[in-house]
MARFI-380643 format. One record per residue: x, y, z of N, C-alpha, C in turn; residue in three letters. Coordinates in steps of 0.2 Angstrom, whole numbers, padded with zeros to 4 digits, always signed. Layout:
N
XYZXYZXYZAla ...
REM end
This chain:
357
+0054+0000+0018+0053+0004+0024+0055+0011+0025Unk +0056+0014+0019+0057+0021+0018+0048+0025+0019Unk +0044+0022+0016+0038+0025+0015+0035+0027+0021Unk +0036+0024+0027+0030+0026+0033+0034+0032+0035Unk +0041+0033+0034+0046+0038+0038+0048+0043+0034Unk +0044+0043+0027+0047+0049+0023+0044+0054+0024Unk +0038+0055+0027+0035+0062+0029+0041+0065+0035Unk +0042+0062+0039+0046+0064+0044+0054+0065+0043Unk +0056+0062+0037+0062+0063+0034+0063+0071+0031Unk +0058+0071+0026+0057+0076+0024+0057+0082+0028Unk +0053+0082+0034+0051+0088+0038+0056+0089+0041Unk +0060+0084+0044+0064+0085+0051+0072+0085+0048Unk +0073+0082+0041+0080+0081+0041+0080+0087+0034Unk +0077+0085+0030+0077+0090+0024+0074+0097+0025Unk +0071+0099+0030+0067+0105+0032+0060+0107+0027Unk +0058+0103+0023+0052+0103+0019+0048+0107+0023Unk +0043+0111+0021+0038+0113+0024+0031+0107+0023Unk +0025+0107+0025+0020+0103+0026+0016+0103+0017Unk +0019+0108+0014+0015+0109+0009+0019+0106+0002Unk +0027+0107+0003+0031+0105+0000+0031+0097+0001Unk +0031+0094+0006+0029+0087+0008+0023+0084+0003Unk +0018+0087+0005+0013+0086-0001+0013+0086-0008Unk +0017+0090-0010+0019+0090-0017+0023+0084-0019Unk +0027+0082-0015+0031+0078-0015+0029+0071-0017Unk +0024+0071-0012+0019+0064-0012+0014+0063-0017Unk +0012+0070-0021+0009+0069-0026+0014+0066-0032Unk +0020+0069-0032+0024+0066-0037+0025+0059-0036Unk +0025+0056-0028+0026+0050-0028+0020+0046-0032Unk +0015+0048-0030+0008+0045-0033+0008+0046-0040Unk +0009+0052-0043+0011+0051-0051+0014+0045-0055Unk +0021+0044-0051+0024+0041-0052+0022+0034-0053Unk +0018+0032-0046+0014+0026-0045+0009+0023-0051Unk +0006+0028-0052+0001+0028-0058+0003+0026-0065Unk +0010+0030-0067+0013+0027-0073+0017+0021-0072Unk +0018+0020-0066+0024+0014-0065+0017+0008-0066Unk +0010+0008-0061+0007+0004-0062+0004+0001-0068Unk +0004+0007-0072+0000+0006-0079+0005+0003-0084Unk +0009+0005-0084+0016+0002-0088+0019-0004-0086Unk +0018-0007-0079+0019-0012-0078+0014-0018-0079Unk +0007-0015-0079+0003-0020-0082+0002-0022-0091Unk +0005-0015-0094+0006-0018-0102+0011-0023-0103Unk +0018-0021-0099+0023-0025-0100+0020-0033-0098Unk +0018-0032-0093+0016-0040-0091+0011-0043-0095Unk +0007-0040-0099+0002-0043-0103+0007-0045-0108Unk +0013-0041-0109+0017-0042-0116+0023-0047-0116Unk +0027-0045-0109+0033-0048-0109+0032-0054-0105Unk +0028-0054-0101+0026-0059-0093+0030-0056-0089Unk +0025-0059-0082+0027-0057-0076+0035-0056-0073Unk +0038-0062-0075+0044-0063-0072+0050-0058-0074Unk +0050-0055-0081+0055-0051-0082+0053-0044-0079Unk +0045-0042-0079+0044-0036-0074+0047-0038-0068Unk +0045-0041-0064+0045-0043-0058+0053-0041-0058Unk +0059-0045-0062+0065-0046-0060+0069-0038-0061Unk +0066-0033-0066+0070-0028-0068+0068-0024-0064Unk +0061-0023-0061+0057-0019-0057+0062-0019-0050Unk +0062-0023-0047+0066-0025-0040+0073-0024-0042Unk +0076-0026-0046+0082-0023-0045+0084-0015-0046Unk +0081-0011-0050+0081-0006-0052+0079-0001-0047Unk +0074-0003-0043+0070+0000-0038+0076+0001-0031Unk +0079-0006-0031+0085-0006-0026+0091+0000-0027Unk +0093+0000-0033+0097+0005-0035+0095+0012-0034Unk +0088+0013-0038+0087+0019-0036+0085+0023-0029Unk +0083+0018-0023+0082+0020-0018+0088+0021-0015Unk +0094+0017-0015+0100+0021-0013+0102+0027-0014Unk +0102+0030-0022+0102+0035-0023+0100+0041-0023Unk +0092+0040-0019+0089+0046-0018+0090+0048-0012Unk +0093+0046-0007+0096+0049+0000+0102+0056-0003Unk +0105+0054-0009+0107+0059-0010+0105+0066-0014Unk +0099+0066-0015+0094+0071-0017+0093+0074-0011Unk +0093+0082-0011+0091+0087-0005+0088+0093-0006Unk +0086+0095-0014+0082+0101-0015+0075+0098-0015Unk +0070+0102-0017+0064+0101-0017+0062+0098-0024Unk +0066+0103-0029+0065+0098-0037+0066+0092-0037Unk +0073+0092-0035+0077+0087-0036+0074+0079-0033Unk +0070+0081-0028+0067+0075-0025+0061+0073-0027Unk +0056+0079-0030+0051+0077-0034+0053+0072-0039Unk +0058+0074-0043+0059+0070-0049+0060+0064-0048Unk +0065+0062-0041+0068+0056-0040+0064+0051-0035Unk +0058+0054-0033+0052+0050-0029+0048+0049-0035Unk +0048+0052-0041+0044+0050-0046+0046+0045-0051Unk +0052+0044-0050+0055+0041-0054+0056+0034-0051Unk +0057+0033-0046+0058+0029-0040+0052+0024-0041Unk +0047+0029-0040+0040+0024-0040+0037+0022-0047Unk +0038+0025-0051+0037+0022-0059+0041+0016-0059Unk +0047+0016-0057+0051+0009-0058+0048+0004-0052Unk +0046+0006-0046+0045+0001-0040+0037+0000-0041Unk +0033+0003-0045+0026+0000-0044+0024-0002-0054Unk +0030-0004-0056+0030-0009-0060+0029-0016-0059Unk +0030-0016-0052+0031-0025-0050+0024-0027-0045Unk +0020-0022-0045+0012-0024-0041+0009-0027-0046Unk +0006-0025-0055+0002-0028-0057+0006-0035-0059Unk +0012-0035-0060+0016-0043-0062+0015-0046-0056Unk +0016-0044-0050+0016-0047-0042+0008-0052-0043Unk +0005-0046-0044-0003-0052-0044-0005-0057-0048Unk -0001-0055-0055-0003-0061-0061+0001-0067-0060Unk +0008-0066-0055+0014-0070-0055+0010-0075-0049Unk +0007-0071-0043+0001-0074-0038-0005-0079-0042Unk -0006-0077-0045-0013-0079-0049-0012-0085-0052Unk -0003-0087-0055-0001-0092-0058+0001-0096-0052Unk +0004-0095-0048+0008-0099-0044+0004-0102-0038Unk +0000-0099-0037-0006-0100-0032-0012-0106-0034Unk -0012-0111-0029-0018-0115-0032-0025-0112-0032Unk -0032-0113-0036-0036-0107-0035-0039-0107-0029Unk -0040-0113-0026-0044-0111-0018-0039-0106-0012Unk -0032-0108-0014-0029-0103-0010-0027-0096-0010Unk -0030-0094-0016-0028-0088-0017-0029-0081-0013Unk -0034-0082-0010-0036-0077-0002-0032-0076+0001Unk -0028-0083+0003-0023-0084+0010-0016-0081+0006Unk -0016-0082-0001-0009-0082-0004-0008-0073-0004Unk -0013-0070-0004-0014-0063-0005-0013-0061+0002Unk -0014-0065+0007-0014-0063+0013-0007-0063+0016Unk -0003-0069+0013+0005-0070+0015+0007-0064+0011Unk +0007-0061+0007+0008-0055+0003+0011-0051+0006Unk +0002-0049+0009+0002-0042+0014+0005-0043+0021Unk +0007-0049+0022+0007-0051+0028+0016-0048+0028Unk +0017-0050+0023+0027-0051+0021+0029-0042+0022Unk +0023-0038+0018+0025-0032+0015+0026-0028+0023Unk +0021-0030+0027+0020-0028+0034+0026-0028+0038Unk +0028-0035+0038+0034-0037+0042+0039-0032+0039Unk +0040-0031+0034+0045-0027+0030+0047-0021+0032Unk +0042-0017+0033+0042-0009+0034+0040-0008+0042Unk +0041-0014+0047+0037-0013+0053+0042-0009+0058Unk +0045-0012+0063+0048-0010+0069+0055-0009+0066Unk +0059-0012+0061+0065-0012+0058+0067-0006+0056Unk +0062-0002+0053+0063+0004+0050+0066+0012+0055Unk +0061+0009+0061+0064+0014+0066+0069+0014+0071Unk +0072+0005+0071+0077+0004+0075+0084+0007+0070Unk +0083+0005+0063+0087+0008+0059+0089+0015+0058Unk +0083+0018+0058+0082+0028+0060+0087+0028+0065Unk +0086+0027+0071+0087+0026+0078+0097+0025+0078Unk +0098+0020+0075+0104+0019+0074+0109+0020+0069Unk +0107+0021+0064+0110+0022+0057+0110+0028+0053Unk +0103+0033+0056+0100+0037+0052+0097+0036+0048Unk +0093+0042+0044+0088+0040+0036+0093+0038+0032Unk +0100+0039+0032+0103+0037+0025+0104+0029+0025Unk +0105+0026+0033+0104+0020+0031+0100+0017+0030Unk +0094+0019+0032+0086+0017+0029+0085+0018+0020Unk +0088+0021+0019+0088+0020+0012+0091+0017+0010Unk +0099+0016+0011+0103+0009+0010+0100+0004+0011Unk +0096+0002+0017+0095-0006+0019+0089-0005+0014Unk +0085-0001+0012+0080-0005+0008+0081-0005+0002Unk +0085-0003-0001+0089-0003-0008+0091-0010-0009Unk +0096-0010-0003+0099-0017-0003+0094-0024-0002Unk +0089-0022+0001+0085-0027+0003+0081-0029-0005Unk +0080-0024-0008+0076-0025-0014+0081-0029-0019Unk +0088-0027-0019+0094-0032-0023+0092-0040-0023Unk +0093-0040-0014+0094-0047-0013+0087-0051-0015Unk +0082-0047-0013+0075-0049-0016+0074-0050-0025Unk +0079-0046-0028+0080-0049-0035+0083-0057-0036Unk +0090-0058-0031+0093-0062-0032+0088-0070-0030Unk +0086-0068-0024+0079-0074-0024+0075-0074-0029Unk +0072-0070-0031+0068-0072-0036+0071-0075-0043Unk +0075-0073-0045+0080-0075-0050+0079-0082-0049Unk +0081-0086-0042+0083-0091-0041+0076-0097-0038Unk +0072-0092-0038+0066-0097-0036+0059-0097-0038Unk +0059-0091-0043+0052-0088-0047+0053-0091-0053Unk +0057-0094-0056+0060-0094-0064+0054-0098-0066Unk +0051-0097-0072+0046-0102-0073+0048-0108-0076Unk +0055-0109-0079+0058-0114-0080+0058-0120-0074Unk +0058-0117-0069+0059-0122-0062+0053-0122-0059Unk +0050-0117-0058+0045-0116-0054+0037-0120-0056Unk +0032-0123-0052+0028-0126-0054+0021-0121-0055Unk +0019-0121-0062+0013-0115-0062+0006-0120-0059Unk +0001-0116-0055-0003-0121-0053-0011-0120-0058Unk -0010-0112-0058-0017-0111-0062-0015-0106-0068Unk -0013-0109-0074-0013-0105-0079-0018-0102-0083Unk -0021-0100-0082-0028-0097-0084-0025-0093-0090Unk -0030-0096-0096-0029-0091-0102-0036-0091-0105Unk -0037-0085-0107-0046-0084-0108-0045-0080-0115Unk -0050-0086-0119-0051-0082-0126-0057-0076-0127Unk -0055-0072-0130-0060-0067-0131-0059-0064-0123Unk -0054-0061-0119-0056-0058-0115-0058-0052-0114Unk -0063-0050-0109-0067-0043-0108-0062-0040-0106Unk -0064-0034-0108-0059-0026-0105-0062-0024-0099Unk -0058-0023-0094-0058-0020-0089-0060-0014-0087Unk -0062-0011-0093-0063-0003-0093-0070-0003-0095Unk -0074-0009-0097-0080-0010-0099-0084-0013-0094Unk -0081-0015-0087-0084-0018-0082-0086-0014-0077Unk -0094-0012-0078-0096-0005-0074-0096-0007-0066Unk -0098-0012-0064-0096-0013-0057-0090-0014-0053Unk -0084-0017-0057-0079-0016-0055-0075-0008-0055Unk -0078-0003-0061-0075+0002-0059-0079+0007-0053Unk -0085+0005-0053-0088+0006-0047-0083+0006-0038Unk -0083+0000-0040-0078-0005-0035-0071+0000-0035Unk -0068+0002-0041-0060+0004-0040-0063+0011-0037Unk -0069+0015-0036-0071+0022-0035-0068+0021-0027Unk -0072+0015-0025-0073+0014-0018-0065+0012-0016Unk -0062+0010-0019-0054+0008-0017-0049+0015-0016Unk -0050+0019-0021-0047+0025-0022-0049+0029-0014Unk -0056+0028-0011-0056+0033-0007-0054+0030+0000Unk -0054+0022+0000-0052+0019+0004-0043+0019+0005Unk -0039+0021-0001-0035+0022-0001-0032+0030+0002Unk -0037+0034-0001-0034+0040+0004-0035+0042+0011Unk -0038+0036+0014-0040+0035+0020-0034+0031+0025Unk -0033+0027+0020-0027+0021+0023-0021+0025+0023Unk -0018+0028+0020-0013+0030+0016-0010+0037+0023Unk -0014+0039+0025-0014+0045+0030-0008+0041+0036Unk -0009+0035+0036-0004+0033+0039+0004+0033+0038Unk +0004+0034+0032+0010+0035+0030+0012+0042+0028Unk +0009+0047+0030+0012+0052+0028+0009+0057+0034Unk +0003+0058+0036+0000+0066+0041+0000+0060+0047Unk -0001+0054+0048-0002+0052+0055+0007+0051+0059Unk +0012+0051+0053+0019+0050+0058+0021+0057+0062Unk +0017+0061+0058+0018+0070+0059+0015+0070+0066Unk +0008+0067+0066+0003+0069+0072+0008+0065+0078Unk +0009+0058+0079+0011+0056+0084+0018+0059+0084Unk +0021+0063+0080+0028+0065+0084+0027+0074+0085Unk +0021+0077+0083+0020+0084+0084+0015+0086+0090Unk +0012+0081+0090+0003+0079+0095+0006+0076+0102Unk +0008+0071+0100+0010+0064+0106+0018+0066+0108Unk +0022+0069+0104+0029+0069+0104+0032+0062+0105Unk +0031+0058+0102+0034+0050+0101+0042+0051+0098Unk +0046+0048+0101+0051+0047+0095+0051+0042+0090Unk +0057+0044+0086+0056+0040+0080+0055+0032+0081Unk +0058+0029+0087+0059+0023+0090+0052+0020+0092Unk +0051+0024+0095+0043+0024+0098+0037+0023+0091Unk +0039+0029+0087+0035+0026+0080+0035+0021+0078Unk +0042+0019+0078+0043+0010+0075+0040+0005+0078Unk +0040+0008+0085+0038+0001+0089+0029+0003+0088Unk +0027+0007+0086+0020+0006+0086+0018+0004+0079Unk +0022+0006+0074+0022+0004+0069+0022-0005+0068Unk +0026-0006+0071+0030-0013+0071+0023-0017+0075Unk +0019-0013+0080+0013-0017+0082+0008-0020+0076Unk +0008-0016+0072+0003-0016+0068+0006-0023+0063Unk +0014-0025+0062+0017-0030+0059+0016-0036+0063Unk +0017-0035+0069+0017-0040+0073+0010-0044+0073Unk +0004-0040+0073-0003-0042+0073-0005-0045+0067Unk -0001-0042+0062-0004-0046+0056-0001-0051+0055Unk +0005-0053+0057+0010-0060+0057+0007-0066+0062Unk +0003-0061+0068+0002-0067+0072-0007-0070+0071Unk -0011-0065+0068-0018-0066+0066-0021-0067+0059Unk -0017-0064+0056-0022-0062+0047-0022-0071+0046Unk -0018-0075+0045-0019-0081+0042-0024-0085+0044Unk -0025-0085+0051-0031-0088+0055-0038-0083+0053Unk -0039-0077+0054-0043-0072+0052-0046-0074+0046Unk -0041-0073+0041-0044-0074+0034-0047-0081+0033Unk -0044-0087+0035-0046-0092+0034-0052-0094+0036Unk -0054-0091+0042-0060-0091+0046-0065-0087+0042Unk -0064-0081+0040-0067-0077+0034-0069-0080+0030Unk -0065-0084+0025-0066-0088+0021-0072-0092+0020Unk -0072-0096+0026-0077-0100+0026-0084-0099+0029Unk -0084-0090+0031-0090-0089+0033-0095-0088+0028Unk -0102-0085+0030-0105-0084+0026-0106-0076+0022Unk -0101-0072+0024-0100-0066+0021-0098-0064+0015Unk -0100-0060+0012-0098-0058+0004-0091-0054+0004Unk -0089-0056-0002-0080-0052-0001-0083-0044-0001Unk -0087-0041-0005-0090-0036-0004-0092-0032+0002Unk -0096-0037+0008-0096-0036+0013-0092-0035+0018Unk -0086-0040+0018-0080-0040+0021-0077-0033+0019Unk -0076-0032+0014-0072-0026+0011-0075-0020+0016Unk -0081-0020+0015-0085-0013+0018-0083-0013+0026Unk -0084-0020+0028-0083-0019+0036-0075-0017+0036Unk -0071-0020+0034-0064-0016+0034-0063-0009+0035Unk -0067-0006+0028-0066+0000+0027-0068+0003+0033Unk -0074+0002+0034-0077+0004+0041-0073+0004+0049Unk -0069+0000+0049-0065+0000+0054-0058+0004+0054Unk -0057+0004+0047-0052+0010+0047-0053+0018+0048Unk -0060+0018+0045-0063+0025+0045-0064+0027+0054Unk -0065+0023+0059-0066+0023+0065-0059+0024+0068Unk -0054+0022+0065-0047+0021+0068-0044+0029+0070Unk -0046+0032+0065-0046+0040+0063-0050+0044+0069Unk -0058+0041+0069-0063+0045+0072-0061+0046+0081Unk -0058+0040+0083-0058+0039+0089-0051+0043+0093Unk -0046+0046+0087-0042+0051+0091-0044+0056+0092Unk -0050+0058+0091-0053+0066+0093-0056+0064+0099Unk -0056+0059+0101-0061+0058+0108-0056+0060+0114Unk -0048+0059+0115-0045+0060+0120-0039+0061+0117Unk -0035+0064+0124-0027+0066+0122-0023+0059+0125Unk -0027+0054+0129-0023+0049+0132-0019+0046+0125Unk -0012+0045+0127-0008+0042+0121-0010+0037+0121Unk -0013+0032+0124-0016+0026+0125-0023+0025+0117Unk -0025+0031+0115-0029+0030+0110-0025+0030+0104Unk -0019+0029+0105-0015+0028+0097-0015+0021+0096Unk -0014+0018+0101-0015+0011+0101-0021+0008+0100Unk -0025+0011+0101-0035+0008+0099-0035+0009+0092Unk -0032+0015+0091-0033+0018+0083-0028+0012+0080Unk -0023+0011+0081-0018+0007+0076-0021-0001+0077Unk -0024-0001+0082-0028-0009+0082-0034-0010+0076Unk -0039-0004+0076-0044-0003+0073-0041-0002+0066Unk -0037+0000+0063-0035+0002+0056-0030-0005+0054Unk -0027-0008+0060-0024-0015+0058-0028-0019+0055Unk -0034-0020+0061-0039-0027+0057-0044-0024+0052Unk -0044-0017+0050-0047-0016+0043-0044-0016+0036Unk -0035-0014+0038-0032-0018+0032-0030-0025+0031Unk -0030-0030+0037-0031-0037+0038-0037-0039+0034Unk -0042-0035+0033-0049-0039+0030-0049-0035+0025Unk -0048-0029+0022-0049-0024+0017-0045-0027+0010Unk -0038-0028+0011-0033-0028+0006-0034-0036+0004Unk -0034-0041+0008-0034-0049+0003-0042-0049+0000Unk -0046-0047+0002-0052-0048+0000-0056-0043-0005Unk -0052-0036-0007-0052-0033-0011-0047-0036-0018Unk -0041-0038-0016-0037-0042-0022-0040-0048-0025Unk -0045-0051-0021-0049-0058-0023-0055-0057-0026Unk -0058-0050-0026-0063-0048-0029-0061-0047-0035Unk -0056-0044-0034-0053-0041-0042-0049-0047-0046Unk -0046-0051-0043-0043-0058-0046-0048-0063-0050Unk -0054-0062-0047-0061-0068-0049-0063-0062-0053Unk -0064-0058-0055-0066-0053-0060-0062-0053-0066Unk -0055-0054-0065-0049-0055-0071-0049-0061-0075Unk -0051-0066-0071-0052-0073-0074-0056-0071-0082Unk -0060-0069-0082-0064-0068-0088-0062-0063-0094Unk -0056-0057-0091-0054-0054-0093-0045-0054-0096Unk -0042-0049-0098-0035-0048-0098-0033-0046-0091Unk -0028-0051-0088-0027-0051-0080-0022-0046-0079Unk -0018-0044-0083-0014-0039-0079-0018-0031-0081Unk -0021-0031-0086-0027-0025-0086-0030-0025-0080Unk -0032-0031-0077-0037-0028-0070-0032-0028-0065Unk -0028-0029-0065-0022-0029-0058-0020-0023-0058Unk -0019-0021-0065-0018-0014-0067-0021-0010-0065Unk -0026-0008-0066-0032-0004-0064-0033-0005-0056Unk -0033-0010-0054-0034-0010-0045-0026-0007-0042Unk -0020-0009-0045-0015-0005-0043-0016+0004-0043Unk -0018+0006-0049-0020+0012-0051-0023+0017-0046Unk -0029+0012-0045-0032+0015-0040-0029+0018-0034Unk -0026+0014-0031-0022+0015-0023-0017+0022-0026Unk -0014+0021-0032-0008+0026-0034-0014+0033-0035Unk -0019+0033-0039-0022+0039-0037-0024+0041-0030Unk -0024+0037-0024-0023+0039-0019-0018+0042-0018Unk -0013+0040-0021-0006+0042-0016-0007+0051-0019Unk -0010+0052-0026-0010+0058-0028-0010+0063-0024Unk -0018+0063-0024-0020+0065-0019-0023+0066-0013Unk -0022+0058-0009-0022+0058-0001-0016+0062+0002Unk -0011+0062+0001-0003+0064+0004-0006+0070+0005Unk -0006+0074-0002-0005+0081-0001-0011+0084+0000Unk -0016+0081-0001-0024+0085+0004-0025+0083+0011Unk -0021+0079+0013-0019+0078+0020-0015+0082+0024Unk -0010+0083+0020-0004+0089+0023-0007+0094+0021Unk -0012+0098+0016-0014+0104+0017-0019+0105+0021Unk -0023+0100+0024-0030+0099+0029-0026+0099+0035Unk -0020+0097+0037-0018+0098+0043-0014+0105+0044Unk -0011+0105+0039-0009+0114+0038-0013+0118+0039Unk -0019+0118+0037-0024+0124+0037-0030+0121+0041Unk -0031+0117+0044-0038+0117+0050-0035+0111+0055Unk -0027+0109+0055-0025+0104+0061-0028+0100+0061Unk -0025+0095+0066-0025+0087+0066-0033+0085+0065Unk -0036+0088+0070-0043+0084+0072-0050+0085+0068Unk -0047+0091+0065-0052+0093+0059-0051+0089+0053Unk -0046+0087+0054-0042+0082+0045-0046+0077+0049Unk -0046+0073+0055-0049+0066+0055-0054+0066+0053Unk -0058+0071+0054-0065+0071+0052-0068+0070+0047Unk -0064+0074+0042-0064+0073+0037-0062+0067+0033Unk -0057+0063+0035-0055+0057+0032-0061+0051+0036Unk -0065+0052+0040-0069+0049+0043-0074+0049+0037Unk -0075+0055+0036-0082+0056+0030-0080+0053+0024Unk -0075+0051+0022-0072+0049+0017-0072+0041+0016Unk -0072+0038+0022-0072+0032+0023-0078+0030+0024Unk -0083+0035+0026-0090+0033+0027-0093+0031+0019Unk -0091+0038+0014-0094+0037+0008-0090+0031+0003Unk -0084+0027+0006-0082+0023+0003-0087+0017+0006Unk -0088+0016+0012-0093+0012+0015-0101+0009+0012Unk -0103+0017+0010-0109+0018+0007-0108+0015+0000Unk -0103+0017-0003-0102+0013-0012-0101+0006-0012Unk -0098+0003-0007-0098-0002-0007-0104-0008-0004Unk -0107-0003+0000-0115-0006+0003-0118-0005-0004Unk -0118+0000-0007-0122+0001-0014-0121-0006-0020Unk -0116-0007-0020-0111-0011-0024-0115-0018-0023Unk -0115-0020-0016-0118-0024-0013-0117-0032-0013Unk 
REM end
């Protein structure tokens, strides 16, 4: 819940400049890269269960502590450490998904995970900030991580849970030698840079240009979570049974996400924010499940942890460059010109996916 409101917290409560926020978000991304890499290595060595449990518990404690860091240097270090620990969870989670989900259900299983994540940081964040301040948000995020750890220990213990698809590959292929997968990751980095603007520059745009309150921003974000909750599962089920390829669907999702920025420059009417959010939500709903499925399909022939690590790192790299570049472009060129640049990046992503084919 902290992440969608982090840029607002840093600028409005700690009074950091946009440039400072950009560097903090780069520290965020660097920690995410290292955490994803470390999580993948540990998952292949000690198993997903231990990695997930340790990561969740420590993340909860670190999020609670993060609110007490108020200087630029300390917050850079703090958010870096939080993300190293937090993003160890991601590759382990996807390997766990591959084990606990039946092969025919994996795309919908990914969809359920994305649905849960979106519900977790939807309108609740705005309500907590309005009533309990940002400190309450950090505490709530930390406590929910700790509660999640306790649930995981009791429910996902490999000694108790039933493994549905325990894939063991003899002579696994290295993900680093999979040329098409590396090209695909390049497209995902671009998509990540585009999508992540909704967690850094976009909340500031809502605040500075359209003068939305924190609660209104939370409600707008909550619309994203509600739509995903209401329609994503039947949408993905329908798309699974369609004739579209996974890369074609990922391409379409990236196109919709890019259009969500382009439409913002058409008018100053506040309703355009809802249209933009609808386009982004549809793009997100389509791109993430099928890009995960694309990765898991290829991972069956290689080291699963390695494939899921590289997939996670693609978005971590987007965190390093996306937030910082977005903040600097807004600071130097303004919001409209920044949205044009973001749209061009989305177009490049679509072109790469089209060539991949």
